[in-house]
LOTI-934800 format. One record per residue (C-alpha): residue number from 1; residue in three letters; x, y, z. Coordinates in pm, 1 decimal, decimal comma. Layout:
N
+------+------+----------+----------+----------+
! resi ! resn !        x !        y !        z !
+------+------+----------+----------+----------+
!  NUM !  ala !        X !        Y !        Z !
...
+------+------+----------+----------+----------+
***
This chain:
73
+------+------+----------+----------+----------+
! resi ! resn !        x !        y !        z !
+------+------+----------+----------+----------+
!    1 !  met !   -686,2 !   1400,8 !    -77,0 !
!    2 !  pro !  -1061,1 !   1324,9 !    -87,7 !
!    3 !  leu !  -1241,4 !    983,2 !     41,6 !
!    4 !  his !  -1518,7 !    826,0 !   -155,7 !
!    5 !  phe !  -1560,7 !    569,7 !    113,9 !
!    6 !  glu !  -1658,5 !    565,1 !    447,9 !
!    7 !  asn !  -1425,0 !    484,5 !    726,5 !
!    8 !  arg !  -1581,4 !    205,3 !    853,7 !
!    9 !  tyr !  -1337,0 !    -44,0 !    741,3 !
!   10 !  arg !  -1011,3 !    -57,5 !    934,4 !
!   11 !  his !   -863,9 !   -435,2 !    859,3 !
!   12 !  cys !   -771,0 !   -683,3 !    544,2 !
!   13 !  pro !  -1012,5 !   -922,5 !    466,8 !
!   14 !  thr !   -723,0 !  -1151,6 !    357,6 !
!   15 !  cys !   -445,9 !  -1091,3 !    657,2 !
!   16 !  gly !   -616,0 !   -892,1 !    941,2 !
!   17 !  gly !   -371,2 !   -600,1 !    877,3 !
!   18 !  leu !   -439,2 !   -266,3 !    872,2 !
!   19 !  leu !   -643,4 !    -69,9 !    585,4 !
!   20 !  glu !   -513,2 !    251,0 !    460,7 !
!   21 !  pro !   -669,6 !    528,5 !    188,7 !
!   22 !  arg !   -338,5 !    539,3 !    -87,6 !
!   23 !  glu !   -398,5 !    622,1 !   -450,8 !
!   24 !  val !   -371,0 !    331,7 !   -664,2 !
!   25 !  lys !   -434,5 !    444,0 !   -983,7 !
!   26 !  thr !   -404,5 !    832,6 !  -1081,9 !
!   27 !  glu !   -729,1 !    978,8 !  -1192,4 !
!   28 !  glu !   -916,0 !    731,4 !   -922,8 !
!   29 !  pro !  -1019,2 !    795,5 !   -595,8 !
!   30 !  pro !   -812,3 !    646,3 !   -329,1 !
!   31 !  arg !   -871,3 !    258,6 !   -238,5 !
!   32 !  leu !   -806,7 !     86,9 !    133,8 !
!   33 !  val !   -511,7 !   -116,4 !     74,9 !
!   34 !  cys !   -330,2 !   -309,4 !    349,2 !
!   35 !  val !    -59,8 !   -203,5 !    472,4 !
!   36 !  glu !     70,2 !   -543,3 !    578,9 !
!   37 !  cys !    -29,2 !   -790,1 !    218,9 !
!   38 !  glu !    -65,4 !   -498,8 !     -9,5 !
!   39 !  phe !   -456,2 !   -623,9 !    -60,4 !
!   40 !  ile !   -692,0 !   -376,2 !   -217,8 !
!   41 !  tyr !  -1040,3 !   -344,1 !    -58,3 !
!   42 !  phe !  -1268,7 !   -220,4 !   -333,2 !
!   43 !  gln !  -1608,5 !   -108,3 !   -210,0 !
!   44 !  asn !  -1900,1 !   -172,8 !   -434,9 !
!   45 !  pro !  -1670,6 !   -334,4 !   -715,5 !
!   46 !  lys !  -1826,8 !   -340,0 !  -1085,8 !
!   47 !  val !  -1928,9 !   -653,0 !  -1235,8 !
!   48 !  ala !  -1765,2 !   -742,5 !  -1619,6 !
!   49 !  ala !  -1790,1 !   -975,7 !  -1869,6 !
!   50 !  ala !  -1617,0 !  -1031,6 !  -2215,6 !
!   51 !  val !  -1650,9 !  -1290,9 !  -2464,9 !
!   52 !  ile !  -1461,1 !  -1368,2 !  -2797,3 !
!   53 !  val !  -1725,2 !  -1463,4 !  -3101,5 !
!   54 !  thr !  -1637,1 !  -1616,3 !  -3429,2 !
!   55 !  tyr !  -1844,3 !  -1709,8 !  -3723,4 !
!   56 !  gly !  -1644,1 !  -1982,9 !  -3922,1 !
!   57 !  asp !  -1317,6 !  -1826,0 !  -3962,3 !
!   58 !  lys !  -1439,6 !  -1459,5 !  -3857,2 !
!   59 !  leu !  -1412,3 !  -1261,1 !  -3569,5 !
!   60 !  val !  -1786,5 !  -1084,1 !  -3490,0 !
!   61 !  leu !  -1779,4 !   -712,3 !  -3367,8 !
!   62 !  leu !  -2036,6 !   -547,0 !  -3221,0 !
!   63 !  lys !  -2059,5 !   -166,2 !  -3162,5 !
!   64 !  arg !  -2215,8 !    -34,5 !  -2812,4 !
!   65 !  ala !  -2565,1 !     54,7 !  -2821,3 !
!   66 !  ile !  -2611,2 !    217,3 !  -2508,0 !
!   67 !  glu !  -2461,3 !    481,0 !  -2311,4 !
!   68 !  pro !  -2146,8 !    513,6 !  -2135,6 !
!   69 !  ser !  -1963,9 !    452,7 !  -2485,5 !
!   70 !  arg !  -2256,6 !    423,7 !  -2747,9 !
!   71 !  gly !  -2102,0 !    386,4 !  -3086,7 !
!   72 !  lys !  -1804,8 !    238,5 !  -2957,8 !
!   73 !  trp !  -1641,2 !    -75,3 !  -3060,4 !
+------+------+----------+----------+----------+
***
């Protein structure tokens, strides 16, 4: 199981327990998970936002104009 992170983080920021690499989701790289409280430590998390827009009684839908996933709703 290749690791995508440096092994410089050893303790959970929530409870202080030890962190160990585990596969959290299939087809994703392993993550550091606390052996005590199961906190998942994500390195370099990506920020995302979502919004629901209405126009009168209708829902506004937009297609993505840039890559990745250009042309998807």
